[in-house]
Backbone as JSON, one array per atom type, in Angstrom:
{
  "sequence": "MIEILSRTELGRAKEAGALVANILHTLKGRTTVGTNLLDIDRWAKSMILEAGAVSCYVDYAPSFGRGPFGHYICTGVNDAVLHGLPTDYKLADGDLLTLDLAVLKDGIAADSAISFIVGESKPAESVAMIEATERALRAGIEAARPGARIGDLSYAIGSVLSEAGYPVNTEFGGHGIGSTMHQEPHVPNMGRPGRGYKLRPGLLLALEPWVMADTAQLVTDADGWTLRSATGCRTAHSEHTIAITNDGAEILTLPTLVS",
  "N": [[155.4, -178.24, 312.24], [155.67, -181.43, 311.5], [155.39, -184.58, 312.19], [156.56, -188.22, 311.96], [155.25, -191.39, 312.99], [157.81, -193.5, 315.08], [157.75, -197.13, 315.4], [158.4, -197.73, 317.93], [157.13, -195.11, 319.51], [154.89, -195.27, 317.99], [153.7, -197.59, 319.24], [153.33, -196.51, 321.85], [151.35, -194.33, 321.14], [149.17, -196.19, 320.81], [148.33, -197.08, 323.36], [148.17, -194.15, 324.74], [145.86, -193.69, 323.36], [144.05, -195.03, 323.89], [143.49, -194.73, 326.44], [142.29, -192.04, 326.22], [139.64, -192.19, 324.54], [139.14, -194.38, 327.24], [138.32, -193.28, 328.9], [136.73, -191.16, 328.17], [134.08, -193.01, 327.69], [134.17, -193.54, 329.85], [133.04, -191.46, 331.16], [130.73, -190.33, 329.79], [128.92, -192.11, 330.21], [128.73, -192.1, 333.06], [127.05, -189.57, 333.34], [124.4, -187.88, 333.63], [121.25, -186.85, 334.01], [121.1, -183.96, 335.35], [123.77, -184.0, 336.2], [126.94, -182.04, 336.94], [128.84, -180.26, 334.66], [131.15, -179.12, 335.84], [131.65, -181.78, 337.67], [132.08, -183.15, 335.62], [134.55, -182.54, 334.68], [136.23, -182.41, 336.94], [136.25, -185.9, 336.99], [137.52, -186.54, 334.93], [139.56, -185.23, 335.64], [141.33, -186.47, 337.37], [141.0, -189.03, 336.61], [142.66, -188.59, 334.46], [145.19, -188.09, 336.47], [145.79, -189.99, 337.53], [145.88, -192.71, 335.96], [148.53, -191.65, 335.34], [149.04, -190.0, 333.24], [149.43, -186.91, 331.37], [147.59, -183.94, 331.15], [146.06, -182.05, 328.1], [145.51, -180.15, 328.16], [145.39, -178.3, 330.63], [147.42, -176.07, 330.49], [147.06, -175.24, 328.25], [147.73, -172.53, 326.41], [146.57, -171.1, 323.57], [146.99, -168.6, 321.0], [144.62, -168.16, 320.64], [143.08, -168.36, 322.66], [141.6, -166.89, 325.63], [144.21, -167.62, 327.69], [146.02, -169.32, 330.65], [144.25, -172.36, 329.78], [143.32, -173.7, 332.14], [141.35, -176.2, 332.5], [140.48, -179.43, 332.25], [139.27, -180.93, 330.37], [137.1, -180.45, 327.72], [134.13, -179.15, 327.8], [131.22, -178.56, 325.95], [127.89, -177.39, 325.81], [125.44, -177.66, 324.25], [125.04, -175.33, 322.4], [127.06, -174.87, 321.97], [130.59, -175.84, 320.91], [133.07, -175.71, 320.18], [136.0, -176.4, 322.61], [134.8, -176.05, 325.18], [134.21, -174.37, 327.74], [134.24, -175.73, 331.29], [131.39, -174.79, 333.25], [129.92, -174.22, 336.66], [126.85, -175.13, 336.0], [124.44, -177.6, 335.77], [123.74, -180.25, 334.34], [120.35, -180.27, 331.72], [117.44, -182.67, 331.3], [117.63, -184.06, 327.24], [119.78, -181.91, 326.94], [122.31, -181.44, 324.42], [125.46, -182.95, 324.66], [129.08, -182.03, 324.23], [131.61, -184.0, 324.85], [135.08, -182.95, 325.14], [138.57, -184.83, 325.0], [141.74, -184.35, 325.27], [145.13, -186.22, 326.43], [148.27, -186.66, 327.21], [150.35, -189.29, 326.82], [152.77, -191.3, 328.05], [154.9, -189.67, 326.45], [153.56, -189.28, 323.67], [150.62, -187.96, 322.17], [147.15, -187.93, 322.21], [143.68, -187.79, 320.98], [140.33, -186.82, 321.52], [137.11, -187.07, 320.33], [133.23, -186.95, 321.66], [129.88, -186.55, 320.87], [126.93, -186.04, 322.45], [123.58, -187.23, 324.01], [121.62, -186.09, 326.74], [120.24, -187.8, 328.63], [116.34, -188.36, 328.77], [114.98, -187.63, 326.62], [115.37, -187.03, 323.67], [115.45, -185.66, 321.39], [114.65, -185.11, 317.45], [116.12, -183.62, 315.07], [118.72, -183.32, 316.54], [119.68, -185.5, 317.03], [120.29, -186.37, 314.34], [121.97, -185.17, 313.87], [124.04, -185.36, 315.2], [124.85, -188.06, 314.35], [125.19, -187.25, 311.54], [127.81, -186.03, 312.21], [129.22, -188.11, 312.39], [128.97, -189.66, 310.59], [130.4, -188.57, 309.09], [133.08, -188.56, 309.87], [134.05, -191.24, 309.32], [133.76, -191.49, 306.68], [136.26, -189.72, 306.54], [138.27, -190.76, 307.87], [138.01, -193.27, 306.31], [139.3, -192.44, 303.45], [142.18, -192.13, 304.33], [145.1, -192.92, 303.87], [148.11, -194.36, 303.08], [150.43, -192.17, 300.22], [147.63, -190.91, 299.88], [145.75, -187.68, 299.9], [145.7, -184.87, 302.18], [143.73, -182.8, 301.16], [142.17, -184.9, 299.89], [141.18, -185.72, 302.36], [139.57, -183.64, 303.76], [137.67, -183.8, 301.5], [136.43, -185.44, 301.89], [134.47, -185.86, 304.39], [134.32, -183.19, 303.66], [131.84, -183.43, 301.56], [130.21, -185.74, 303.55], [128.87, -183.81, 305.66], [128.0, -181.95, 304.04], [125.98, -182.45, 301.86], [124.86, -183.57, 303.98], [123.3, -181.22, 304.86], [124.43, -178.97, 306.34], [125.99, -175.89, 307.17], [129.37, -175.6, 306.4], [132.34, -175.2, 308.78], [135.49, -173.75, 308.15], [137.21, -172.72, 309.66], [138.81, -173.55, 311.51], [139.28, -177.34, 312.83], [140.5, -180.44, 311.27], [143.51, -181.57, 312.68], [147.71, -182.81, 312.75], [149.2, -183.93, 315.03], [150.61, -185.7, 318.28], [154.44, -185.78, 319.88], [153.19, -183.49, 320.82], [150.14, -181.57, 321.25], [148.71, -179.96, 318.84], [149.37, -179.72, 316.19], [151.0, -179.63, 312.54], [149.88, -181.2, 310.22], [146.79, -178.92, 308.77], [143.94, -180.13, 308.81], [141.16, -178.96, 307.31], [137.63, -179.05, 307.24], [135.98, -179.63, 305.06], [137.16, -179.89, 302.0], [139.44, -179.85, 298.67], [139.7, -182.61, 296.47], [143.25, -184.41, 296.15], [144.78, -182.33, 296.66], [146.82, -180.87, 299.38], [149.12, -181.87, 301.4], [150.96, -184.94, 302.02], [150.26, -188.05, 303.04], [151.61, -190.57, 305.1], [153.02, -193.5, 306.29], [153.49, -193.9, 309.58], [152.87, -191.54, 310.3], [150.58, -189.33, 312.59], [147.36, -188.42, 312.74], [144.46, -186.5, 313.81], [140.86, -186.63, 313.42], [138.45, -184.36, 312.79], [134.95, -183.67, 313.22], [132.78, -181.44, 312.85], [129.24, -178.99, 313.29], [127.17, -176.75, 312.9], [123.19, -175.62, 313.37], [122.56, -174.6, 311.42], [124.17, -172.22, 310.63], [127.22, -171.11, 309.68], [128.85, -169.77, 311.4], [130.99, -168.48, 314.13], [130.87, -167.7, 317.69], [132.53, -166.22, 320.26], [132.25, -166.59, 323.35], [132.04, -165.13, 326.54], [133.76, -165.99, 328.46], [135.62, -165.62, 326.77], [136.95, -168.67, 325.85], [135.0, -170.41, 324.71], [133.67, -171.66, 321.81], [130.92, -170.36, 320.26], [127.29, -171.23, 318.44], [126.53, -169.27, 316.21], [123.91, -168.13, 315.85], [122.67, -169.31, 317.79], [121.94, -172.0, 317.76], [122.14, -175.39, 317.76], [124.31, -177.72, 318.42], [127.34, -180.11, 317.4], [130.23, -182.68, 317.36], [132.17, -184.74, 316.54], [134.85, -186.93, 317.19], [138.12, -188.18, 315.83], [141.99, -190.14, 316.66], [143.96, -191.16, 314.64], [146.4, -193.92, 312.75], [148.29, -193.14, 310.1], [149.13, -196.01, 308.67], [150.63, -198.83, 306.37], [149.1, -200.49, 305.55], [146.66, -198.36, 305.18], [144.13, -197.32, 307.63], [144.69, -196.73, 311.03], [142.02, -196.71, 313.43], [143.03, -195.22, 317.05], [141.76, -194.27, 319.25], [139.45, -195.58, 320.4], [136.89, -197.52, 322.36], [138.47, -199.86, 324.82], [137.2, -200.26, 327.22], [134.19, -202.5, 328.58], [130.91, -201.73, 328.15]],
  "CA": [[155.92, -179.32, 312.68], [155.2, -182.92, 310.96], [155.95, -185.68, 312.88], [156.37, -188.67, 311.33], [156.54, -191.85, 314.42], [158.74, -194.57, 314.76], [156.7, -198.27, 315.72], [158.3, -197.98, 319.38], [156.43, -193.93, 319.2], [153.02, -195.61, 317.81], [152.91, -198.94, 320.54], [153.06, -195.39, 322.79], [150.72, -193.69, 320.51], [147.89, -196.34, 320.91], [148.4, -196.82, 324.7], [147.09, -192.26, 325.37], [144.34, -193.95, 322.42], [142.85, -195.7, 324.89], [143.55, -194.1, 327.97], [141.42, -191.25, 325.81], [138.83, -193.38, 324.48], [138.57, -194.88, 328.06], [137.98, -192.03, 330.02], [135.03, -190.33, 327.5], [133.34, -193.94, 327.51], [133.57, -193.65, 331.0], [132.52, -189.87, 331.57], [129.23, -190.63, 329.19], [128.3, -193.77, 331.64], [128.41, -191.35, 334.33], [126.81, -188.03, 333.31], [123.18, -187.56, 334.04], [120.26, -184.93, 334.4], [121.62, -183.49, 336.92], [125.49, -183.72, 336.2], [127.7, -180.31, 336.71], [130.44, -180.0, 334.54], [132.47, -179.45, 337.08], [132.47, -182.89, 338.49], [133.17, -183.89, 334.57], [136.18, -181.52, 334.82], [137.26, -183.39, 338.16], [136.49, -186.75, 336.99], [138.22, -186.22, 334.17], [141.16, -184.95, 336.28], [141.52, -187.87, 338.23], [141.28, -191.23, 335.4], [143.97, -188.68, 333.58], [146.75, -188.72, 337.12], [145.59, -191.69, 337.68], [146.88, -192.98, 334.49], [150.21, -191.29, 334.78], [149.09, -188.67, 331.9], [149.06, -185.13, 331.65], [146.36, -182.82, 330.38], [146.66, -181.2, 327.28], [144.14, -178.51, 328.22], [145.08, -177.16, 331.74], [148.51, -175.31, 330.7], [147.15, -174.51, 327.08], [147.59, -170.83, 326.38], [147.42, -170.09, 322.38], [146.61, -167.97, 320.45], [143.1, -167.42, 319.62], [142.16, -168.51, 323.75], [142.52, -166.86, 327.01], [144.89, -169.15, 328.41], [145.71, -170.46, 330.34], [142.75, -172.71, 329.88], [143.06, -174.36, 333.47], [140.24, -177.31, 332.89], [141.3, -181.15, 332.1], [138.34, -181.46, 329.69], [136.01, -178.63, 327.46], [132.39, -179.65, 327.31], [130.36, -178.03, 325.16], [126.67, -177.6, 326.18], [123.96, -177.67, 322.57], [125.27, -174.07, 320.92], [128.32, -173.96, 322.57], [130.55, -176.73, 319.97], [134.64, -176.03, 320.86], [136.78, -175.08, 323.52], [133.7, -174.98, 325.92], [135.05, -174.61, 329.29], [133.82, -176.0, 332.05], [131.08, -174.45, 334.13], [129.11, -174.81, 337.1], [126.21, -175.94, 335.35], [124.01, -178.66, 335.76], [122.83, -180.55, 332.39], [118.44, -180.76, 331.35], [117.27, -183.93, 330.34], [117.37, -182.94, 326.27], [120.34, -181.28, 326.76], [123.18, -182.16, 323.32], [126.45, -182.92, 325.12], [129.92, -182.75, 323.8], [132.89, -183.87, 325.76], [136.34, -183.24, 323.81], [139.93, -184.74, 325.77], [143.82, -184.63, 324.83], [146.4, -185.92, 327.06], [149.31, -186.61, 326.56], [150.54, -190.18, 327.8], [154.8, -191.26, 327.56], [155.1, -188.05, 325.59], [152.43, -189.01, 322.75], [149.17, -186.89, 322.85], [145.96, -188.92, 321.94], [142.52, -186.43, 321.24], [139.17, -187.67, 320.96], [135.13, -185.96, 321.35], [131.96, -187.78, 321.79], [128.8, -185.87, 321.39], [125.3, -186.93, 322.97], [122.61, -186.14, 324.2], [121.58, -186.02, 328.11], [118.82, -187.62, 329.77], [115.55, -189.36, 328.18], [114.77, -186.9, 325.45], [116.06, -187.42, 321.64], [115.5, -184.3, 319.67], [115.68, -185.86, 316.5], [117.52, -183.2, 315.03], [120.05, -183.24, 317.1], [120.28, -187.29, 317.2], [120.73, -186.59, 312.72], [123.42, -183.79, 314.05], [125.65, -185.86, 316.04], [124.76, -188.75, 313.84], [125.82, -186.97, 310.44], [129.85, -185.89, 311.99], [129.89, -189.55, 313.15], [129.23, -190.43, 309.29], [131.64, -187.6, 308.15], [134.73, -188.97, 310.42], [134.83, -192.25, 309.19], [133.92, -191.49, 305.57], [137.49, -189.11, 306.22], [139.02, -192.15, 307.83], [138.53, -194.59, 304.87], [140.38, -192.03, 302.89], [143.21, -192.11, 304.7], [145.55, -193.56, 303.19], [149.65, -193.59, 302.58], [150.18, -191.09, 299.73], [146.22, -189.68, 299.67], [146.7, -186.19, 300.27], [144.95, -183.75, 303.09], [141.87, -182.78, 300.68], [141.11, -186.17, 300.09], [140.36, -186.98, 303.76], [138.41, -183.16, 303.76], [136.33, -183.49, 300.55], [135.34, -187.37, 302.14], [134.21, -184.94, 305.14], [132.82, -181.52, 304.28], [130.95, -184.21, 301.01], [128.92, -185.82, 304.22], [128.16, -182.68, 306.12], [127.37, -180.58, 303.31], [124.95, -183.88, 302.1], [123.48, -183.89, 304.97], [122.06, -179.78, 304.67], [124.57, -178.42, 306.91], [127.19, -174.98, 306.57], [130.61, -176.5, 307.33], [133.75, -173.94, 308.49], [136.87, -173.95, 308.17], [138.52, -172.34, 310.33], [138.81, -174.91, 312.55], [139.14, -178.21, 311.94], [141.69, -181.23, 312.32], [145.03, -181.96, 312.5], [148.54, -183.62, 313.49], [149.36, -184.92, 316.49], [152.11, -187.06, 318.03], [154.85, -185.04, 320.35], [152.32, -182.52, 321.0], [148.58, -181.54, 320.71], [148.43, -179.61, 317.57], [150.9, -179.36, 314.83], [150.57, -178.89, 310.92], [149.02, -180.65, 308.99], [145.59, -178.64, 309.13], [143.04, -180.6, 308.36], [139.93, -178.53, 307.1], [136.37, -180.17, 307.27], [135.94, -179.03, 303.34], [138.37, -179.08, 300.34], [139.3, -180.56, 297.1], [140.65, -184.2, 296.83], [144.57, -184.32, 295.64], [145.58, -181.08, 297.02], [148.42, -180.87, 300.34], [150.24, -182.87, 302.18], [150.95, -186.16, 300.99], [149.54, -189.23, 304.38], [152.64, -191.58, 305.3], [153.32, -194.53, 308.05], [153.48, -192.89, 311.02], [151.92, -189.99, 311.14], [149.21, -189.11, 313.29], [145.56, -187.15, 312.81], [142.91, -185.75, 314.65], [139.6, -185.87, 312.66], [137.64, -183.58, 314.14], [133.98, -182.78, 312.2], [132.28, -181.19, 313.38], [128.97, -178.54, 312.38], [126.61, -175.42, 313.68], [122.82, -177.12, 312.39], [121.56, -173.75, 310.55], [125.11, -171.15, 310.17], [128.89, -171.7, 309.84], [129.25, -169.07, 311.8], [130.73, -168.67, 315.61], [131.16, -166.57, 318.26], [133.89, -166.02, 321.98], [132.15, -166.34, 324.59], [132.35, -164.05, 327.47], [134.88, -166.43, 329.08], [137.39, -165.71, 326.25], [136.94, -169.68, 324.94], [134.04, -171.26, 324.37], [133.04, -170.71, 321.06], [128.73, -170.81, 319.81], [127.13, -170.65, 316.91], [126.13, -167.19, 316.07], [122.8, -167.96, 315.63], [122.12, -169.82, 318.74], [121.5, -173.01, 316.91], [122.57, -176.8, 318.66], [126.32, -178.02, 317.36], [127.91, -181.61, 317.62], [131.55, -182.63, 317.27], [133.23, -186.38, 316.77], [136.76, -186.71, 316.74], [139.3, -189.66, 316.37], [142.88, -189.93, 316.67], [144.24, -191.96, 313.58], [147.71, -193.71, 312.98], [148.98, -193.51, 308.98], [150.01, -197.05, 308.42], [150.9, -199.21, 304.86], [147.73, -200.79, 304.8], [144.95, -197.94, 305.56], [144.08, -196.19, 309.12], [144.42, -197.6, 311.96], [141.8, -195.64, 314.56], [143.76, -195.78, 318.27], [140.86, -194.24, 320.2], [138.48, -197.11, 320.36], [137.33, -197.81, 324.27], [138.99, -201.41, 325.41], [136.19, -201.3, 328.3], [133.53, -203.13, 327.25], [129.98, -201.2, 328.28]],
  "C": [[155.4, -180.23, 312.27], [156.18, -183.5, 311.5], [155.44, -186.91, 312.51], [157.01, -190.18, 312.61], [156.96, -192.92, 314.07], [157.56, -195.34, 315.52], [156.75, -197.84, 317.11], [157.14, -196.44, 320.0], [154.3, -194.88, 319.32], [152.95, -196.86, 318.83], [151.95, -197.12, 321.79], [151.44, -194.66, 321.92], [148.95, -194.61, 320.98], [147.44, -196.92, 322.54], [147.53, -195.13, 324.97], [146.01, -193.04, 324.07], [143.3, -194.19, 323.46], [142.03, -195.44, 325.51], [142.82, -192.89, 327.41], [140.23, -191.66, 325.91], [138.18, -193.83, 325.52], [137.98, -193.94, 328.67], [136.84, -191.18, 329.41], [134.65, -191.87, 327.77], [133.08, -193.48, 328.87], [132.91, -192.56, 332.25], [131.19, -189.89, 331.03], [128.55, -191.41, 329.81], [128.18, -192.39, 332.7], [127.62, -190.27, 334.55], [125.12, -188.49, 333.13], [122.32, -186.19, 333.9], [121.04, -184.88, 335.55], [122.93, -183.26, 337.43], [126.33, -182.47, 336.32], [128.77, -180.78, 335.71], [130.88, -179.79, 335.17], [133.0, -180.36, 337.56], [132.91, -183.28, 337.6], [133.89, -183.59, 334.46], [136.47, -182.46, 335.99], [137.06, -185.0, 338.01], [137.53, -187.07, 336.04], [139.77, -186.42, 334.86], [141.87, -186.19, 336.8], [141.26, -189.07, 338.14], [142.75, -190.36, 334.94], [145.23, -188.79, 334.97], [146.55, -189.89, 337.33], [145.99, -192.9, 336.59], [148.43, -192.46, 334.44], [150.68, -190.21, 333.72], [149.48, -187.56, 332.61], [147.95, -184.71, 330.64], [147.0, -182.13, 329.42], [146.2, -180.18, 327.62], [144.62, -177.58, 329.32], [145.61, -175.97, 331.32], [148.31, -174.77, 329.52], [146.82, -173.52, 326.74], [148.17, -170.25, 324.41], [146.2, -169.12, 322.25], [145.32, -167.36, 320.71], [142.33, -168.22, 321.32], [142.63, -167.2, 325.01], [142.79, -167.86, 327.63], [144.98, -168.88, 329.62], [144.28, -171.24, 330.14], [142.03, -174.13, 331.27], [142.14, -175.33, 333.87], [141.04, -178.24, 332.36], [140.21, -182.08, 331.13], [137.58, -179.64, 329.12], [134.48, -180.23, 326.82], [131.65, -178.53, 327.04], [128.91, -178.04, 325.41], [125.63, -177.14, 324.8], [124.31, -176.31, 321.87], [126.33, -174.24, 321.81], [129.56, -175.48, 321.82], [132.33, -177.11, 319.88], [135.0, -175.24, 321.95], [135.84, -174.82, 324.79], [134.84, -175.99, 327.22], [134.2, -174.89, 330.35], [133.08, -174.93, 332.93], [129.8, -174.75, 335.07], [127.59, -174.67, 336.51], [125.05, -176.78, 334.98], [122.59, -179.83, 334.79], [121.27, -180.76, 332.87], [118.73, -181.87, 330.6], [116.92, -182.94, 328.41], [118.69, -182.26, 325.99], [121.66, -181.77, 325.37], [124.67, -181.51, 324.13], [128.01, -182.8, 324.64], [131.42, -182.41, 324.83], [134.07, -183.75, 324.44], [138.11, -182.81, 325.01], [141.14, -184.83, 325.11], [144.31, -184.62, 325.8], [147.11, -186.63, 326.23], [150.35, -188.23, 327.26], [152.41, -190.38, 327.38], [154.95, -190.87, 326.41], [154.63, -188.28, 324.38], [151.24, -188.33, 323.66], [148.4, -188.22, 321.71], [144.36, -187.53, 322.27], [141.44, -187.06, 321.01], [137.96, -186.85, 321.3], [134.09, -187.17, 321.01], [130.75, -186.2, 321.65], [127.2, -186.86, 321.62], [124.71, -186.02, 324.04], [122.25, -186.2, 325.99], [120.15, -186.28, 328.21], [117.97, -188.71, 328.8], [115.03, -188.8, 326.82], [115.39, -186.01, 324.26], [115.45, -186.8, 320.85], [115.79, -184.8, 318.33], [116.47, -185.05, 315.63], [118.49, -183.39, 315.78], [120.63, -184.71, 316.93], [120.86, -187.05, 315.37], [121.69, -185.83, 312.87], [124.75, -184.89, 313.95], [126.56, -187.59, 314.95], [125.4, -188.1, 312.21], [127.31, -186.33, 310.75], [130.07, -187.16, 311.93], [130.19, -190.22, 311.92], [130.39, -189.91, 308.55], [133.23, -188.36, 309.1], [135.02, -190.25, 309.63], [134.53, -192.26, 307.87], [135.98, -190.56, 305.13], [139.15, -190.09, 306.75], [139.49, -192.69, 306.95], [138.87, -193.49, 303.96], [141.45, -191.62, 303.38], [143.82, -192.86, 304.69], [147.38, -193.3, 302.91], [149.48, -193.25, 300.72], [148.53, -190.29, 299.66], [146.95, -188.69, 299.98], [145.68, -185.67, 301.37], [143.78, -183.75, 302.34], [141.44, -183.88, 300.24], [140.24, -186.47, 301.39], [139.18, -185.07, 304.15], [137.38, -183.25, 302.73], [135.4, -184.94, 301.21], [134.0, -186.49, 302.98], [133.13, -184.51, 305.04], [131.86, -182.11, 302.69], [129.95, -184.38, 301.97], [128.59, -184.8, 304.99], [127.6, -182.1, 304.95], [126.13, -181.62, 302.38], [123.52, -183.38, 302.55], [122.67, -182.08, 305.27], [123.36, -179.2, 306.07], [125.9, -177.59, 306.27], [128.41, -176.2, 307.07], [131.78, -174.65, 307.36], [134.74, -174.91, 308.91], [138.19, -173.87, 308.5], [139.48, -173.32, 311.26], [138.19, -176.62, 312.87], [140.41, -179.76, 312.62], [142.76, -180.72, 312.3], [146.09, -182.66, 312.87], [148.59, -183.04, 314.59], [150.42, -185.48, 316.64], [152.67, -186.28, 319.58], [153.98, -184.27, 321.78], [151.18, -181.93, 320.3], [148.32, -181.64, 319.47], [149.68, -179.45, 317.11], [150.37, -179.12, 313.73], [150.28, -180.81, 310.93], [147.27, -180.0, 309.02], [144.87, -179.32, 308.12], [141.37, -180.11, 307.91], [138.88, -179.45, 307.16], [135.7, -180.34, 306.0], [137.17, -178.55, 302.84], [138.39, -179.98, 299.47], [139.84, -181.23, 297.47], [142.07, -183.85, 295.39], [145.55, -183.16, 295.77], [145.93, -181.77, 298.81], [148.71, -181.85, 300.99], [149.99, -184.05, 301.89], [150.91, -187.69, 302.13], [151.12, -190.22, 303.29], [152.91, -192.34, 305.98], [153.75, -193.71, 309.09], [153.08, -191.96, 311.75], [150.41, -190.29, 311.89], [148.25, -188.2, 312.9], [144.72, -187.45, 313.33], [142.46, -185.39, 313.6], [139.53, -185.09, 313.52], [135.73, -182.64, 312.88], [133.23, -182.04, 312.93], [131.06, -179.85, 312.54], [127.99, -177.65, 313.35], [125.44, -176.13, 313.04], [122.09, -175.79, 311.37], [123.35, -173.07, 310.21], [126.64, -172.16, 310.29], [129.59, -170.39, 310.63], [129.6, -168.97, 313.07], [131.32, -167.23, 316.38], [132.22, -167.45, 319.22], [132.66, -165.73, 321.94], [132.69, -165.48, 325.55], [133.67, -164.92, 328.5], [135.97, -166.63, 327.88], [137.88, -167.48, 325.45], [136.34, -170.59, 324.45], [133.8, -170.95, 323.01], [132.0, -171.49, 320.58], [129.01, -170.77, 318.35], [126.47, -169.35, 317.22], [124.96, -167.05, 315.94], [121.67, -168.38, 317.07], [121.91, -171.25, 318.61], [122.4, -174.64, 317.79], [124.14, -176.63, 317.6], [126.77, -179.52, 317.92], [129.36, -181.0, 316.66], [131.65, -184.36, 317.82], [134.3, -185.87, 316.56], [136.89, -187.95, 317.15], [141.09, -189.47, 316.18], [143.79, -191.14, 315.5], [145.48, -191.93, 313.78], [147.05, -194.44, 311.08], [149.02, -194.9, 309.31], [149.95, -197.58, 307.13], [149.37, -199.71, 304.89], [146.42, -199.31, 304.8], [145.35, -196.21, 306.81], [143.94, -196.66, 310.2], [143.27, -196.54, 313.51], [142.66, -195.84, 316.24], [142.4, -194.83, 319.46], [139.79, -194.74, 320.07], [138.78, -196.81, 321.77], [137.56, -199.23, 324.37], [137.92, -201.9, 326.72], [134.93, -201.52, 328.11], [131.63, -202.08, 329.06], [129.26, -202.19, 329.72]]
}
């Protein structure tokens, strides 16, 4: 299913996007050495419910997971890049943490992810990997405009990741979003320009470049959800929900809170 949102629905999408971004911004600010992943999940739950929103994750039970997910946020540490199930783990100095959050607010979903390093230790290779996913995300957003094809976005994202020296996995990537979290079209993180669905105003997309330092192969954790790098290398993930407008792309998941 591919949805094209009305002007009223786009207004609700902006509210959902701001909520997701503000929650992630707050969680990042609260997260320090010693923070437990289950505390992050509890904080996310509290903020989602306070806002009158609904988690897209708690009851989520797709074919690739051992559902339902049962938590309010994905927390990936170091080699865990996607669908990280929160566990009783206390973060250490230098850990690379990815937070991925999706909520439904007034019938419209928004989805975003950030990666950052906890504490004072900032391994240069980890910083570079995070920055590469952020550059790739910007490139994908810049390529998103009416008349462009999904392949144009995928090519822009993949070119940045490949030039930075990272293998690219195309099994999981970006996606359409709207009244539900995951919709068509699929937006792989590598592609050929001029191919795929043609973008139209009113379309929402969640673009999400993610990489693993030295492999494109994933393995599923014993929890049935968390996807890790097959070699145990570190990983990073950046994501925004955008709306296609007559003038290009509008990022909906930017925080409105002041640091």
